[in-house]
VEXKE-560086 format. One record per residue (C-alpha): y, z, x. Coordinates in pm, whole numbers, plus 50000, padded with zeros to 5 digits. Example, Ala and Ser with C-alpha at 12.3 -4.5 7.8 and 13.67 -1.06 7.14 Angstrom:
! residues 2
495505078051230 498945071451367 
END
This chain:
! residues 86
839661137013436 836731166813377 835951181213010 838251212913095 841361187713190 840481166612875 840491201412646 843511214812791 845541186812792 844761181312421 845401219012334 849031216212537 849881186312393 850251197512007 853061222311895 850811234111603 847751251711656 844831231611802 841291238311900 839321209912139 835911209412191 834741183912464 831371170912572 829331142112667 828071124012402 824911110412620 824091146812762 824621164213052 823371133813232 826431113913162 829491113513376 832911122313246 833761088113202 832141087812846 833711121612634 833341132112305 836411154312145 836461174011865 839831183611772 840841206711477 844721213611429 846881218711090 849291189111278 846441167611101 847471175210779 848461145610543 847861120910830 845391094010775 842311093311029 844281062611237 847201086411302 845491118511369 843501100811639 847141084911758 848511122311759 845431126812004 845671100112218 849201109412257 848261144912429 846551124112682 848801096112778 847551067112992 844291092113088 842701075712836 842981039312999 843021048813370 840761083513403 838231077613109 835881050913024 835391064312668 836761086912456 834901093112082 837051115411880 836511135211549 839661155311358 839791177011114 842231200010961 841441236810944 840581233710624 838171207010657 836681222210941 836071253810712 834261233810480 831911218710745 830661252310875 829971264310491 
END
């Protein structure tokens, strides 16, 4: 599963608005087995960090254990993402 597949699966898996950006945390020399995703969604409102990560993992199903070695997650609500930009 490549970066665009991961982004598409995450974004499609949320009923609420969702934006996902997936990159290689170790740079372009790394393969797609180690990925990093930043996900922004209103579905995270009021959820614990663990629950937010579970919501993202649920969108990927078994792919996180069968098609990818590691996925680093950073999750934000839209308000949290706006605060980080300012």
